C-alpha atoms as a printed R data frame, in Angstrom:
    type eleno elety resid chain resno        x       y       z
1   ATOM     1    CA   MET     A     1 -122.199 -60.400  83.788
2   ATOM     2    CA   ARG     A     2 -121.950 -57.142  81.897
3   ATOM     3    CA   ALA     A     3 -120.494 -53.835  83.053
4   ATOM     4    CA   ILE     A     4 -119.773 -50.399  81.686
5   ATOM     5    CA   ILE     A     5 -117.224 -47.836  82.815
6   ATOM     6    CA   VAL     A     6 -117.915 -44.102  82.785
7   ATOM     7    CA   GLU     A     7 -114.629 -42.286  83.341
8   ATOM     8    CA   ASP     A     8 -113.197 -39.385  81.350
9   ATOM     9    CA   GLU     A     9 -109.541 -39.930  82.282
10  ATOM    10    CA   VAL     A    10 -107.986 -42.423  79.871
11  ATOM    11    CA   LEU     A    11 -105.319 -43.782  82.226
12  ATOM    12    CA   ALA     A    12 -107.761 -44.181  85.095
13  ATOM    13    CA   ARG     A    13 -110.165 -46.010  82.785
14  ATOM    14    CA   GLN     A    14 -107.434 -48.308  81.483
15  ATOM    15    CA   GLU     A    15 -106.294 -49.147  85.018
16  ATOM    16    CA   LEU     A    16 -109.850 -49.967  86.088
17  ATOM    17    CA   VAL     A    17 -110.396 -52.184  83.041
18  ATOM    18    CA   PHE     A    18 -107.212 -54.077  83.870
19  ATOM    19    CA   LEU     A    19 -108.226 -54.647  87.499
20  ATOM    20    CA   ILE     A    20 -111.772 -55.700  86.632
21  ATOM    21    CA   LYS     A    21 -110.521 -58.240  84.108
22  ATOM    22    CA   ALA     A    22 -107.862 -59.494  86.514
23  ATOM    23    CA   HIS     A    23 -110.154 -59.997  89.500
24  ATOM    24    CA   SER     A    24 -113.634 -60.706  88.167
25  ATOM    25    CA   SER     A    25 -115.629 -62.362  85.416
26  ATOM    26    CA   PHE     A    26 -117.280 -59.118  84.291
27  ATOM    27    CA   GLU     A    27 -117.473 -58.400  80.572
28  ATOM    28    CA   ILE     A    28 -116.738 -54.742  79.867
29  ATOM    29    CA   ALA     A    29 -119.575 -54.078  77.455
30  ATOM    30    CA   ALA     A    30 -118.672 -50.417  76.804
31  ATOM    31    CA   GLU     A    31 -116.528 -47.529  78.020
32  ATOM    32    CA   PHE     A    32 -117.578 -43.884  78.088
33  ATOM    33    CA   GLU     A    33 -115.933 -40.550  78.759
34  ATOM    34    CA   ASP     A    34 -119.226 -38.653  78.661
35  ATOM    35    CA   GLY     A    35 -122.209 -39.089  80.992
36  ATOM    36    CA   LEU     A    36 -124.757 -38.273  78.293
37  ATOM    37    CA   ASP     A    37 -123.385 -40.949  75.973
38  ATOM    38    CA   ALA     A    38 -123.551 -43.468  78.803
39  ATOM    39    CA   LEU     A    39 -127.177 -42.640  79.581
40  ATOM    40    CA   LYS     A    40 -128.174 -42.954  75.931
41  ATOM    41    CA   TYR     A    41 -126.507 -46.371  75.839
42  ATOM    42    CA   LEU     A    42 -128.318 -47.511  78.975
43  ATOM    43    CA   GLN     A    43 -131.690 -46.588  77.515
44  ATOM    44    CA   THR     A    44 -131.323 -49.425  75.024
45  ATOM    45    CA   ASP     A    45 -128.765 -51.828  76.554
46  ATOM    46    CA   GLU     A    46 -128.998 -53.555  79.929
47  ATOM    47    CA   VAL     A    47 -125.959 -54.102  82.151
48  ATOM    48    CA   ASP     A    48 -125.413 -55.505  85.636
49  ATOM    49    CA   VAL     A    49 -123.112 -52.809  86.984
50  ATOM    50    CA   ILE     A    50 -121.849 -49.318  86.210
51  ATOM    51    CA   PHE     A    51 -118.448 -48.143  87.420
52  ATOM    52    CA   LEU     A    52 -118.934 -44.415  87.579
53  ATOM    53    CA   ASP     A    53 -116.781 -41.327  88.121
54  ATOM    54    CA   ILE     A    54 -118.465 -38.104  89.235
55  ATOM    55    CA   ASN     A    55 -116.578 -35.322  87.453
56  ATOM    56    CA   ILE     A    56 -117.434 -36.281  83.863
57  ATOM    57    CA   PRO     A    57 -118.612 -34.199  80.869
58  ATOM    58    CA   SER     A    58 -122.234 -33.390  79.921
59  ATOM    59    CA   VAL     A    59 -124.001 -35.136  82.810
60  ATOM    60    CA   ASP     A    60 -122.115 -35.506  86.101
61  ATOM    61    CA   GLY     A    61 -122.001 -38.894  87.769
62  ATOM    62    CA   VAL     A    62 -124.471 -38.052  90.536
63  ATOM    63    CA   LEU     A    63 -127.151 -36.845  88.100
64  ATOM    64    CA   LEU     A    64 -126.506 -39.862  85.890
65  ATOM    65    CA   ALA     A    65 -126.971 -42.159  88.901
66  ATOM    66    CA   HIS     A    66 -130.240 -40.434  89.812
67  ATOM    67    CA   ASN     A    67 -131.557 -41.137  86.316
68  ATOM    68    CA   ILE     A    68 -130.386 -44.740  86.415
69  ATOM    69    CA   SER     A    69 -132.096 -45.250  89.768
70  ATOM    70    CA   ARG     A    70 -135.465 -44.787  88.007
71  ATOM    71    CA   PHE     A    71 -134.898 -47.673  85.589
72  ATOM    72    CA   ALA     A    72 -137.285 -50.619  85.723
73  ATOM    73    CA   VAL     A    73 -134.335 -52.934  86.402
74  ATOM    74    CA   LYS     A    74 -131.623 -51.073  88.243
75  ATOM    75    CA   PRO     A    75 -127.979 -51.944  87.606
76  ATOM    76    CA   TYR     A    76 -125.580 -51.751  90.499
77  ATOM    77    CA   ILE     A    77 -123.701 -48.463  90.706
78  ATOM    78    CA   VAL     A    78 -120.140 -48.273  91.990
79  ATOM    79    CA   PHE     A    79 -118.736 -44.771  92.301
80  ATOM    80    CA   ILE     A    80 -114.980 -44.482  91.825
81  ATOM    81    CA   THR     A    81 -114.056 -40.863  92.338
82  ATOM    82    CA   ALA     A    82 -111.762 -38.352  94.002
83  ATOM    83    CA   TYR     A    83 -114.721 -36.439  95.484
84  ATOM    84    CA   LYS     A    84 -115.592 -37.663  98.967
85  ATOM    85    CA   GLU     A    85 -118.242 -34.971  99.528
86  ATOM    86    CA   HIS     A    86 -120.797 -36.841  97.391
87  ATOM    87    CA   ALA     A    87 -120.693 -40.057  99.424
88  ATOM    88    CA   ALA     A    88 -123.871 -39.383 101.397
89  ATOM    89    CA   GLU     A    89 -125.855 -38.586  98.268
90  ATOM    90    CA   ALA     A    90 -124.485 -41.678  96.557
91  ATOM    91    CA   PHE     A    91 -125.824 -43.956  99.243
92  ATOM    92    CA   GLU     A    92 -129.175 -42.157  99.263
93  ATOM    93    CA   ILE     A    93 -129.603 -43.473  95.724
94  ATOM    94    CA   GLU     A    94 -128.425 -46.881  96.933
95  ATOM    95    CA   ALA     A    95 -125.014 -47.037  95.300
96  ATOM    96    CA   PHE     A    96 -123.395 -50.406  95.879
97  ATOM    97    CA   ASP     A    97 -120.034 -48.892  96.821
98  ATOM    98    CA   TYR     A    98 -118.164 -45.605  96.893
99  ATOM    99    CA   ILE     A    99 -114.428 -45.875  96.309
100 ATOM   100    CA   LEU     A   100 -112.131 -42.901  96.661
101 ATOM   101    CA   LYS     A   101 -109.131 -42.295  94.434
102 ATOM   102    CA   PRO     A   102 -106.358 -43.156  94.776
103 ATOM   103    CA   TYR     A   103 -107.462 -46.696  95.515
104 ATOM   104    CA   SER     A   104 -105.528 -49.911  96.037
105 ATOM   105    CA   GLU     A   105 -105.793 -53.099  94.032
106 ATOM   106    CA   THR     A   106 -106.896 -54.857  97.230
107 ATOM   107    CA   ARG     A   107 -109.814 -52.443  97.639
108 ATOM   108    CA   ILE     A   108 -110.990 -53.004  94.058
109 ATOM   109    CA   LYS     A   109 -110.619 -56.774  94.373
110 ATOM   110    CA   ALA     A   110 -112.703 -56.857  97.562
111 ATOM   111    CA   MET     A   111 -115.420 -54.754  95.974
112 ATOM   112    CA   LEU     A   112 -115.550 -56.979  92.883
113 ATOM   113    CA   GLN     A   113 -115.848 -60.151  94.944
114 ATOM   114    CA   LYS     A   114 -118.677 -58.679  96.984
115 ATOM   115    CA   LEU     A   115 -120.390 -57.416  93.833
116 ATOM   116    CA   GLU     A   116 -120.192 -60.758  92.047
117 ATOM   117    CA   GLY     A   117 -121.648 -62.444  95.115
118 ATOM   118    CA   ALA     A   118 -124.559 -60.031  95.238
119 ATOM   119    CA   ILE     A   119 -125.368 -60.514  91.549
120 ATOM   120    CA   ALA     A   120 -125.042 -64.301  91.809
121 ATOM   121    CA   ALA     A   121 -127.481 -64.252  94.733
122 ATOM   122    CA   GLY     A   122 -130.004 -62.488  92.508
123 ATOM   123    CA   SER     A   123 -130.240 -59.420  94.695
124 ATOM   124    CA   ARG     A   124 -130.283 -56.843  91.908
125 ATOM   125    CA   LYS     A   125 -133.309 -54.695  92.600
126 ATOM   126    CA   SER     A   126 -136.135 -54.596  90.108
127 ATOM   127    CA   GLU     A   127 -139.556 -53.111  90.127
128 ATOM   128    CA   GLU     A   128 -142.397 -52.264  87.790
129 ATOM   129    CA   PRO     A   129 -141.672 -49.438  85.359
130 ATOM   130    CA   VAL     A   130 -142.486 -46.020  86.783
131 ATOM   131    CA   LYS     A   131 -146.108 -45.221  86.036
132 ATOM   132    CA   LEU     A   132 -148.545 -43.044  87.917
133 ATOM   133    CA   SER     A   133 -146.193 -42.782  90.891
134 ATOM   134    CA   SER     A   134 -143.957 -40.467  88.885
135 ATOM   135    CA   SER     A   135 -145.211 -37.398  87.056
136 ATOM   136    CA   LYS     A   136 -141.756 -36.425  85.793
137 ATOM   137    CA   VAL     A   137 -140.173 -37.537  82.533
138 ATOM   138    CA   ASN     A   138 -136.587 -37.023  81.403
139 ATOM   139    CA   LEU     A   139 -136.327 -35.805  77.806
140 ATOM   140    CA   TRP     A   140 -133.393 -34.781  75.603
141 ATOM   141    CA   LYS     A   141 -132.861 -31.399  73.974
142 ATOM   142    CA   ASN     A   142 -129.580 -29.944  72.678
143 ATOM   143    CA   GLU     A   143 -127.501 -32.554  74.498
144 ATOM   144    CA   LYS     A   144 -129.178 -31.781  77.846
145 ATOM   145    CA   ILE     A   145 -131.616 -33.631  80.078
146 ATOM   146    CA   ILE     A   146 -134.860 -31.675  80.374
147 ATOM   147    CA   VAL     A   147 -137.197 -32.752  83.176
148 ATOM   148    CA   VAL     A   148 -140.837 -32.131  82.267
149 ATOM   149    CA   ASP     A   149 -144.184 -32.993  83.798
150 ATOM   150    CA   ALA     A   150 -145.767 -35.909  81.967
151 ATOM   151    CA   ASP     A   151 -148.917 -33.835  81.518
152 ATOM   152    CA   GLU     A   152 -146.951 -31.396  79.352
153 ATOM   153    CA   ILE     A   153 -146.596 -34.107  76.704
154 ATOM   154    CA   TYR     A   154 -149.271 -34.025  73.987
155 ATOM   155    CA   TYR     A   155 -148.232 -37.029  71.938
156 ATOM   156    CA   ALA     A   156 -145.261 -39.086  70.796
157 ATOM   157    CA   SER     A   157 -144.506 -40.643  67.438
158 ATOM   158    CA   ALA     A   158 -142.151 -43.421  66.404
159 ATOM   159    CA   GLN     A   159 -139.405 -42.494  63.961
160 ATOM   160    CA   GLU     A   160 -136.913 -44.825  62.293
161 ATOM   161    CA   LYS     A   161 -134.717 -45.389  65.364
162 ATOM   162    CA   THR     A   162 -136.042 -42.854  67.854
163 ATOM   163    CA   THR     A   163 -139.249 -41.492  69.363
164 ATOM   164    CA   SER     A   164 -140.289 -37.875  68.905
165 ATOM   165    CA   VAL     A   165 -142.001 -36.391  71.956
166 ATOM   166    CA   ILE     A   166 -144.171 -33.316  71.460
167 ATOM   167    CA   THR     A   167 -145.149 -30.732  74.059
168 ATOM   168    CA   LYS     A   168 -146.977 -27.463  73.426
169 ATOM   169    CA   ASP     A   169 -143.809 -25.563  72.560
170 ATOM   170    CA   GLU     A   170 -141.048 -28.131  72.057
171 ATOM   171    CA   GLU     A   171 -140.126 -31.320  70.237
172 ATOM   172    CA   TYR     A   172 -137.710 -33.803  71.807
173 ATOM   173    CA   SER     A   173 -136.000 -36.862  70.394
174 ATOM   174    CA   MET     A   174 -135.530 -39.981  72.529
175 ATOM   175    CA   ALA     A   175 -133.255 -42.928  71.735
176 ATOM   176    CA   LEU     A   176 -136.040 -45.297  72.816
177 ATOM   177    CA   SER     A   177 -138.713 -47.306  71.084
178 ATOM   178    CA   ILE     A   178 -142.180 -45.870  71.484
179 ATOM   179    CA   SER     A   179 -143.131 -48.939  73.554
180 ATOM   180    CA   GLU     A   180 -140.304 -48.332  76.003
181 ATOM   181    CA   PHE     A   181 -141.132 -44.649  76.248
182 ATOM   182    CA   HIS     A   182 -144.807 -45.478  76.856
183 ATOM   183    CA   SER     A   183 -143.815 -47.752  79.748
184 ATOM   184    CA   ARG     A   184 -142.299 -44.742  81.530
185 ATOM   185    CA   LEU     A   185 -145.498 -42.697  81.381
186 ATOM   186    CA   PRO     A   186 -148.587 -42.732  83.624
187 ATOM   187    CA   GLN     A   187 -150.602 -45.514  82.034
188 ATOM   188    CA   ASP     A   188 -154.001 -44.062  82.876
189 ATOM   189    CA   ARG     A   189 -153.262 -40.866  80.953
190 ATOM   190    CA   PHE     A   190 -151.392 -42.022  77.847
191 ATOM   191    CA   PHE     A   191 -152.919 -44.303  75.243
192 ATOM   192    CA   ARG     A   192 -151.081 -46.201  72.507
193 ATOM   193    CA   CYS     A   193 -153.553 -45.364  69.754
194 ATOM   194    CA   HIS     A   194 -151.473 -46.590  66.821
195 ATOM   195    CA   ARG     A   195 -148.273 -48.575  66.313
196 ATOM   196    CA   SER     A   196 -146.515 -45.274  65.600
197 ATOM   197    CA   TYR     A   197 -148.319 -42.965  68.040
198 ATOM   198    CA   LEU     A   198 -149.291 -42.541  71.640
199 ATOM   199    CA   VAL     A   199 -151.448 -39.700  72.897
200 ATOM   200    CA   ASN     A   200 -152.140 -37.857  76.125
201 ATOM   201    CA   LEU     A   201 -155.882 -38.419  76.570
202 ATOM   202    CA   SER     A   202 -156.293 -35.145  78.440
203 ATOM   203    CA   LYS     A   203 -155.071 -33.198  75.389
204 ATOM   204    CA   ILE     A   204 -157.781 -34.434  73.007
205 ATOM   205    CA   LYS     A   205 -160.014 -31.625  71.799
206 ATOM   206    CA   GLU     A   206 -162.052 -33.381  69.099
207 ATOM   207    CA   ILE     A   207 -162.632 -36.984  68.020
208 ATOM   208    CA   ILE     A   208 -163.191 -37.099  64.259
209 ATOM   209    CA   PRO     A   209 -164.678 -40.231  62.611
210 ATOM   210    CA   TRP     A   210 -162.432 -41.360  59.755
211 ATOM   211    CA   PHE     A   211 -162.081 -44.087  57.132
212 ATOM   212    CA   ASN     A   212 -162.806 -47.730  58.008
213 ATOM   213    CA   ASN     A   213 -164.428 -46.824  61.329
214 ATOM   214    CA   THR     A   214 -161.243 -45.280  62.691
215 ATOM   215    CA   TYR     A   215 -160.706 -41.854  64.225
216 ATOM   216    CA   LEU     A   216 -158.482 -38.821  64.057
217 ATOM   217    CA   LEU     A   217 -157.769 -37.069  67.354
218 ATOM   218    CA   ARG     A   218 -157.473 -33.305  67.111
219 ATOM   219    CA   LEU     A   219 -155.358 -31.985  69.965
220 ATOM   220    CA   ARG     A   220 -155.744 -28.802  71.951
221 ATOM   221    CA   ASP     A   221 -153.224 -26.042  71.204
222 ATOM   222    CA   LEU     A   222 -151.605 -27.947  68.311
223 ATOM   223    CA   ASP     A   223 -152.374 -28.003  64.610
224 ATOM   224    CA   PHE     A   224 -152.069 -31.771  64.474
225 ATOM   225    CA   GLU     A   225 -154.296 -34.846  64.336
226 ATOM   226    CA   VAL     A   226 -153.234 -38.190  65.789
227 ATOM   227    CA   PRO     A   227 -154.684 -41.343  64.162
228 ATOM   228    CA   VAL     A   228 -156.374 -44.214  65.960
229 ATOM   229    CA   SER     A   229 -155.710 -47.473  64.104
230 ATOM   230    CA   ARG     A   230 -158.421 -50.070  63.471
231 ATOM   231    CA   GLY     A   231 -156.849 -52.426  65.964
232 ATOM   232    CA   LYS     A   232 -157.095 -49.810  68.719
233 ATOM   233    CA   VAL     A   233 -160.597 -48.507  68.026
234 ATOM   234    CA   LYS     A   234 -162.434 -50.881  70.395
235 ATOM   235    CA   GLU     A   235 -160.142 -50.123  73.315
236 ATOM   236    CA   PHE     A   236 -160.285 -46.399  72.575
237 ATOM   237    CA   ARG     A   237 -164.091 -46.441  72.538
238 ATOM   238    CA   GLN     A   238 -164.128 -48.197  75.904
239 ATOM   239    CA   ILE     A   239 -161.739 -45.685  77.429
240 ATOM   240    CA   MET     A   240 -163.615 -42.687  76.055
241 ATOM   241    CA   ARG     A   241 -167.056 -44.274  76.615
242 ATOM   242    CA   LEU     A   242 -168.092 -43.817  72.998
């Protein structure tokens, strides 16, 4: 069972690592001082539990937990913090536990035993990736989370290790594969037209016949054409009723 710790105080993080190793079988997969770094990690690596402080740099623990709660497979979240005023909000997003500092070794041990039992029983919540039920998408810009309507996205393209997401006025970079990013979008509106591109169907202005019976898609408002690969032409024609 894998866990990460998000805590900006070195001594507090070291103490928690010691107690987790002493009283559980959890592997500490990573440690973070910064909420943004933790979220980037979680976009590509799956863990069973997150031990999370609230007053951390970049993205506070509550906002980080809200983002994590939208994952297809949700890790358990255990808040360990000095701020009791966030307890109600923590349980609204179904945190597994909320432990106030200073805590005792007995309290941590009891939590770990309960947590291991829950994971062993297979009770970690999972659901289908968010599709049409959510019209909001979290994107990154200048080390901040920007929440945009999915309909603002015109297209996305795969880069070497990231995905570029293009709106009318902005370009964002996501530390996700284009397939993973596509899974977070409304599936009836976004089409994977090429191994390196996906497109918002509502943003297509012109469909231009191209080489080898393929197409170029000219988009509204942008001076850009998105290709449709040969392997996607049949499906595209069906969708667009060509």
